[in-house]
C-alpha positions as CSV (number, residue, x, y, z in Angstrom):
1,M,-24.7,-51.1,-55.4
2,K,-23.6,-47.5,-55.6
3,T,-24.3,-44.6,-53.3
4,R,-24.4,-41.6,-54.7
5,S,-22.5,-38.7,-52.3
6,H,-24.8,-36.0,-51.0
7,A,-22.8,-32.4,-51.9
8,F,-23.9,-28.7,-50.8
9,T,-26.7,-27.1,-52.5
10,L,-25.6,-23.2,-52.9
11,I,-28.7,-22.3,-50.6
12,E,-27.5,-24.7,-48.3
13,L,-23.7,-22.5,-48.5
14,L,-25.4,-19.5,-47.9
15,V,-27.0,-20.2,-45.6
16,V,-24.2,-21.5,-43.5
17,I,-22.2,-18.3,-44.2
18,A,-24.9,-16.2,-43.6
19,I,-24.8,-17.5,-39.6
20,I,-20.9,-17.9,-39.4
21,A,-21.1,-14.1,-40.6
22,I,-24.1,-13.2,-37.6
23,L,-22.1,-14.9,-35.8
24,A,-19.0,-13.1,-36.1
25,A,-21.1,-9.5,-36.0
26,I,-22.2,-11.0,-32.3
27,L,-18.6,-11.9,-31.1
28,F,-16.3,-9.6,-32.7
29,P,-17.6,-6.6,-30.7
30,V,-17.7,-8.4,-27.8
31,F,-13.8,-9.6,-27.9
32,A,-12.7,-6.1,-28.4
33,Q,-14.5,-5.3,-25.7
34,A,-12.5,-8.2,-23.8
35,K,-9.3,-6.9,-25.0
36,Q,-10.1,-2.9,-24.3
37,A,-10.9,-4.2,-20.5
38,A,-7.7,-6.3,-20.4
39,K,-6.1,-3.3,-21.2
40,K,-7.8,-1.1,-19.0
41,T,-6.2,-2.8,-16.0
42,V,-3.6,-3.1,-17.0
43,C,-3.3,0.4,-16.9
44,I,-5.0,0.2,-13.0
45,S,-2.2,-2.1,-11.9
46,N,0.8,0.2,-13.7
47,L,-0.9,3.5,-12.3
48,K,-1.5,1.7,-8.4
49,Q,3.0,0.6,-8.6
50,V,3.7,4.2,-9.2
51,G,1.2,6.5,-6.9
52,L,2.6,3.0,-4.1
53,A,5.8,3.7,-6.3
54,E,5.8,7.9,-4.8
55,V,4.2,7.2,-1.2
56,M,7.3,5.2,-0.5
57,Y,9.0,8.2,-2.0
58,A,7.5,9.9,0.1
59,S,8.2,8.0,3.1
60,D,11.3,8.3,2.4
61,N,11.5,11.8,2.2
62,D,9.8,12.9,5.6
63,D,6.4,12.7,4.2
64,T,6.5,14.8,1.5
65,F,6.1,14.3,-2.3
66,G,8.5,14.6,-5.5
67,G,8.2,16.1,-8.6
68,D,9.1,18.3,-10.7
69,L,10.4,21.3,-8.1
70,V,13.0,23.4,-9.1
71,G,13.4,24.7,-13.0
72,H,14.8,25.9,-15.5
73,Y,12.6,29.5,-14.3
74,G,12.6,28.8,-10.8
75,A,9.0,27.3,-10.1
76,I,7.9,24.6,-8.3
77,A,6.1,22.4,-10.3
78,N,6.6,23.1,-14.2
79,Y,5.2,21.7,-17.5
80,A,8.2,19.1,-17.6
81,F,11.5,18.3,-16.8
82,W,13.0,19.2,-20.3
83,D,15.1,16.2,-20.0
84,W,14.2,15.4,-24.2
85,Y,17.1,16.9,-25.2
86,Y,19.0,14.1,-23.9
87,V,19.8,10.3,-24.7
88,N,17.2,8.5,-22.6
89,G,15.0,10.6,-21.5
90,F,14.4,10.9,-17.6
91,E,16.4,7.8,-17.5
92,N,19.1,9.7,-18.2
93,P,21.8,11.3,-14.7
94,Y,23.3,13.9,-16.0
95,P,20.7,16.8,-16.7
96,N,19.2,16.1,-13.0
97,S,23.1,15.9,-11.4
98,L,23.4,19.3,-13.8
99,Y,20.8,21.7,-13.0
100,G,20.8,20.3,-9.2
101,Y,17.6,18.8,-9.3
102,T,15.3,15.3,-10.2
103,S,12.0,14.8,-12.1
104,W,9.6,12.6,-10.5
105,Q,10.3,10.4,-13.0
106,F,13.7,10.2,-12.3
107,Q,13.0,10.1,-8.3
108,L,11.1,6.3,-8.6
109,I,13.4,4.7,-10.1
110,P,14.2,3.4,-7.4
111,Y,11.3,1.9,-6.1
112,M,9.9,0.7,-9.8
113,K,12.7,-0.5,-12.1
114,N,10.7,-1.3,-14.7
115,D,10.9,1.7,-17.6
116,G,10.3,2.0,-21.3
117,K,8.3,1.3,-24.0
118,G,5.9,-1.9,-22.7
119,S,6.9,-1.6,-19.1
120,A,4.7,0.1,-15.8
121,R,4.8,3.4,-16.5
122,V,3.1,3.5,-19.8
123,C,-0.7,2.1,-20.4
124,P,-0.9,0.0,-23.0
125,V,-3.8,2.0,-25.0
126,A,-0.9,5.1,-25.3
127,V,0.5,6.5,-28.8
128,E,4.4,7.8,-28.8
129,D,4.5,10.9,-28.9
130,K,6.1,11.3,-32.3
131,G,7.8,14.5,-31.8
132,D,10.5,15.9,-29.7
133,W,9.1,14.1,-26.8
134,S,8.8,10.7,-28.3
135,C,10.3,7.6,-26.7
136,T,12.7,7.2,-29.4
137,V,16.3,8.0,-29.1
138,Q,16.4,10.9,-31.5
139,D,19.4,12.1,-33.4
140,D,21.5,15.2,-32.1
141,Q,19.9,14.3,-28.4
142,Y,22.5,14.7,-25.5
143,D,24.5,11.6,-24.9
144,H,26.7,12.4,-21.5
145,T,27.9,9.3,-21.2
146,S,30.8,10.9,-19.9
147,G,30.2,14.0,-18.9
148,S,31.1,16.0,-21.8
149,W,28.5,18.1,-24.0
150,A,30.4,17.8,-26.9
151,Q,28.6,14.3,-27.0
152,H,25.7,13.8,-29.7
153,S,24.3,11.0,-30.1
154,P,22.9,9.2,-33.9
155,S,19.4,8.7,-34.5
156,T,19.7,4.7,-34.1
157,G,15.2,4.4,-33.6
158,Q,16.4,2.3,-31.0
159,G,14.2,3.0,-27.2
160,S,14.0,5.4,-24.9
161,K,14.7,3.8,-21.4
162,G,12.7,6.8,-20.6
163,C,9.1,6.3,-21.8
164,S,5.7,6.6,-20.1
165,S,2.4,7.7,-20.3
166,Y,1.3,9.7,-16.3
167,R,1.6,12.6,-15.2
168,M,2.1,13.9,-11.9
169,N,-0.5,16.3,-10.3
170,G,1.4,19.4,-10.1
171,V,-0.6,21.1,-7.0
172,T,1.2,18.0,-4.8
173,N,4.6,18.6,-6.0
174,G,7.0,18.7,-3.1
175,K,4.1,19.1,-0.3
176,S,3.9,16.6,2.6
177,T,1.1,14.6,3.0
178,T,0.3,15.4,6.1
179,V,-0.9,19.4,4.7
180,M,-3.8,17.4,2.0
181,P,-6.6,17.7,4.4
182,E,-8.4,14.3,2.2
183,P,-4.9,12.8,1.1
184,A,-7.5,9.8,-0.1
185,G,-9.8,12.3,-2.1
186,T,-6.6,14.0,-3.8
187,I,-5.2,12.9,-7.5
188,S,-1.7,12.6,-7.6
189,F,-1.7,10.4,-11.0
190,R,-3.6,10.4,-14.2
191,E,-3.3,9.3,-17.2
192,S,-2.7,10.6,-21.2
193,S,-3.7,9.1,-24.4
194,T,0.9,9.6,-25.6
195,A,4.0,9.0,-24.3
196,S,6.7,10.8,-23.7
197,D,10.0,10.5,-22.3
198,V,10.5,14.2,-20.6
199,A,8.9,13.8,-16.4
200,Q,5.5,16.0,-17.8
201,V,2.8,17.5,-14.8
202,A,-0.6,18.5,-15.2
203,P,-1.0,20.7,-14.0
204,W,1.3,22.7,-13.9
205,N,2.1,26.0,-12.3
206,F,1.5,28.3,-14.4
207,I,1.7,31.2,-11.9
208,G,5.5,30.0,-10.4
209,M,6.8,29.3,-14.0
210,W,6.1,32.6,-15.7
211,G,4.0,34.8,-14.0
212,G,0.8,33.4,-14.7
213,P,-3.1,33.9,-13.5
214,G,-3.2,30.6,-11.9
215,W,-2.7,27.3,-12.6
216,A,-2.5,25.4,-16.5
217,Q,-3.3,22.5,-18.2
218,I,-5.8,21.1,-15.9
219,D,-8.1,19.8,-18.5
220,R,-6.8,18.6,-22.2
221,K,-8.2,16.5,-24.2
222,E,-5.1,14.2,-24.6
223,L,-6.0,13.7,-20.6
224,D,-8.2,10.9,-18.8
225,N,-9.9,10.1,-21.6
226,N,-8.6,6.9,-22.2
227,H,-11.0,3.9,-21.1
228,N,-14.8,4.8,-22.4
229,E,-14.8,8.3,-22.0
230,G,-12.8,7.8,-18.7
231,S,-9.4,6.8,-16.5
232,D,-7.1,5.6,-13.9
233,F,-6.1,8.2,-11.4
234,A,-4.2,7.6,-8.6
235,F,-4.3,8.9,-5.3
236,A,-2.1,10.0,-2.3
237,D,-2.8,7.8,-0.6
238,G,-1.9,4.8,-2.9
239,H,-5.2,3.8,-3.9
240,V,-6.7,3.8,-7.5
241,S,-9.9,3.8,-9.3
242,F,-11.6,4.5,-12.3
243,K,-13.9,7.4,-13.0
244,K,-15.3,8.5,-15.9
245,K,-14.1,12.5,-17.5
246,V,-17.1,14.3,-16.5
247,G,-17.6,12.9,-13.2
248,V,-13.3,14.3,-11.6
249,K,-14.1,18.3,-10.0
250,Y,-11.4,20.7,-10.0
251,S,-11.0,20.3,-6.4
252,A,-9.2,16.7,-6.1
253,F,-6.2,18.3,-7.7
254,G,-6.2,21.1,-4.6
255,F,-8.2,24.1,-6.5
256,T,-10.0,26.2,-4.7
257,G,-12.5,29.3,-5.5
258,A,-13.1,30.4,-8.7
259,C,-11.2,28.7,-12.0
260,V,-11.8,30.2,-15.4
261,C,-10.9,29.0,-19.6
262,Y,-7.8,31.1,-20.9
263,N,-5.5,31.1,-24.3
264,N,-9.1,30.3,-26.0
265,D,-8.1,28.8,-28.7
266,G,-10.1,26.5,-28.3
267,D,-14.1,25.6,-26.8
268,C,-13.9,26.6,-22.8
269,N,-16.9,24.5,-23.1
270,G,-19.2,27.6,-21.2
271,L,-16.5,27.9,-18.9
272,A,-17.3,31.0,-16.7
273,A,-15.0,32.9,-13.8
274,S,-17.7,32.5,-11.7
275,D,-18.0,28.7,-11.7
276,Q,-16.6,26.7,-8.8
277,A,-13.9,23.8,-9.1
278,D,-15.7,21.7,-6.1
279,Q,-18.6,22.2,-8.1
280,L,-17.0,22.2,-11.7
281,H,-15.3,18.5,-14.2
282,L,-13.7,17.2,-16.2
283,T,-15.4,17.8,-19.4
284,L,-12.5,20.5,-21.8
285,D,-12.7,19.0,-25.3
286,G,-11.0,21.6,-27.8
287,S,-7.4,22.7,-28.5
288,N,-6.2,25.7,-25.8
289,R,-4.3,25.0,-23.0
290,G,-7.1,24.5,-20.6
291,I,-8.4,25.6,-17.7
292,Q,-6.1,28.1,-15.2
293,C,-8.0,28.0,-11.4
294,A,-5.6,30.6,-9.4
295,T,-6.1,29.0,-5.6
296,T,-5.2,25.8,-4.2
297,T,-5.6,24.4,-0.8
298,F,-3.2,23.3,-0.1
């Protein structure tokens, strides 16, 4: 006697498909969260290496932090060392010797020989800058491999050796750790959502660089918002921790007294001149340059 095989009916197939769809709807967000958590862990590890490298640099230099110390305008803590003109950005030794100082990125090379895209200097969630500050060798950058101003690079599309998504707190530039009232509570490095081959500083010395009323770029929309409305921060004692953006006070960068919004082409979130650094937290979402505070604690 022949047996007859039983095929799935249309209803049964639809039920199976529906179950699979439900399971996918439940599990895919979990997988996405796990992926984001893994990237966050990598960011913490990377920033830990950067922070400890700076601590080691300071221990070799009379307990004094490095930084973008003296720039084109004779400023301490420039917003960025102008190394985007050069092949490999902050990894190019020629501009450092040319201008007689080095950027904080260049200073850390002996302490963390891990550079370029995908290195410990870049958070996995950061997106490469697509402008002049990108992590790709661009057309007509100065090469200077032999010290000649006549050398220029072709647009090779190759990755630059210099690439980072972390920014140094300019208030700590050139400062001794012994003058910091609370190194464990003082931010030394922070995250940005963009990666570039430039040694960037945020906040930077608007007073010393262009005679402005305070320190600029304490807060911007691309800063400190990489992981679920928060970010990883490295502190002057070498430890790293995650904090919600709204939970970070301006005083953690070394500011005191009144802070105000300037260059208002964006949302200042009601910030007024009477607001105090020890009461404020990072909330800026607009496109304006940022908040300016005039007084530092060290």
